[in-house]
N, C-alpha and C positions, 0 to 999 in steps of 0.2 A: 643811556641817559637816566639819571636818577629822577624818580617821581615820588611825591608824597612825603609825609612825615610819620615818624614812628616814635612812640614813648617806650624807653628801656630803662634798665637800672644798671649801674656799675656795681661790680661785685667788690668785695673788701680789698681785693688786690689791684683794682683800677681796671679791670678787663670789661670790655663792652662787647655784647653779642650784637653783631651786625644783623639787621632785618634780612629775611630770605630774599626779598626783592632787590635790596641793594647787594646782597652777596652774589645773586645771580649775574648782576652787571659787572661786579668785580671779577669773578671767576670766568665770566664770558670773555674777557679780555685775555685770559690765559696766564695771568700773573696774581698771586696773592698778596703782592706788595702794595702798600698805600703810603702816601705821605701825608702827615698831619702837621698843621702849622697854625700860629696865631692869627686871629682875624678880629676886627672890631667894627661894628656897626651902630651908629647913633650912641656912641659912648658905652655900648655893651660888648662884652668880650665873649668869643665862642671860638670854635676851631673849625678850620676848613680842612677837609679830607678829599685827597685826590687819588684816583688810580694812578698807578706809576706812569702809565703812558701819557696821561693827560698832564702830569707834573713835568714830565720831559719836554712836552710841547711848551709849557709855560717857560721853562728854563731856556729853552731855545729862543723864544720871543724876547725874554729878558736879555739874552746875550747880544741881541741885534740893537739894542737901546744904548744911548750915550752912557758910557761907563762912568763918567765923572759928573753926570747931572745931579744936583743935590737931592732933588726928589727921588731920583732912582737909587742912590745910595741910601737914603732913608728908608725906602721901601725894601731893598735887599737887606738891611740891618733887621728890620722888623719881621719881614715875612720869610725870607730865606734863612735867616739866623734863627728863627724858631722852628724849622722844620725838622721833623723826625721821621725816618723811615720805619714802618712797622709791618708785620706779616700777619695775615689771618692764620689762626691755629686751626687744628682739625675740627673744632666745634664752631668755627665760624666767628671767633671772637678776635678783638685786638686789645692789646695792653696799651692804655694811653699812658705815657710817660708822666711821672709826678709833676714835672715843671709845667707841662701842659694843662694838666687837671687843675693845678693851682693858677695858672694864668686865666683859664675860662671860668674859674670858680665852680668847677663841676662837683656837685655833691653826689647824691645817690641817684636821684632821678633826672634823666636827661631826655632830650628830644633830638632825633636825627631828622634833618630837613633837607630836601632836595634843593640843589642848585645847579641844575642841568648836568655839566660834565664832573661835578663834585657834589659833596654834600657837607652840611655844617652839623656840628654837635653843640648843643646849647643846654645849659643848666635848664631844667624845666621851668622853674620860676622866672628866670630871665626871659625865656622864650615866650611865656605867657604875655609878658609886658611888650616885647618886640611885636608879637602878633596882634595885640589889642591897640597899640600905636598905629600899625599899618591900617587895620580895619577902622579906626577912628579917622585917619586921613582920608580914607576912601569914602566914608560917611559924609565927612565935611566938604569934600571936593569931588563931586561925582564925575567931572570931567578928567580927573587924574589920569585914569587908565586910557582914555582917549588920547591924551597928551604924549603917552609913551611912544606913539608911532608904531604900535604892533598892529 
């Protein structure tokens, strides 16, 4: 499981150093491959990043769904169509492909945010807005967390 959030910078080639706590999770699975893809939340774009074994589980689950369901086709076009396989280099970095950097509007400063079995990469300014919106929701609706059923 991934936990926490970490601020990092992209280098001039679009490489991102993966935080050691996230690297430990990835390498603990015995495979340096990851899958990155498009994601959108509340109209804000970012990237979802999966260890290869979690991605394969997702693909298996998708394979069991109705193949011609309109929503499933839309999901596949967006989520699977944007997916790129990347490998951690010896320095613990990944190269984010240009089309994904452009999609998520990643500039120099980014934030890696845990999402249990995966993590997300946000442009730092976009993440600040997403976080502030979530905090505002919690301040305005104190029962919100209780309603999640956790």
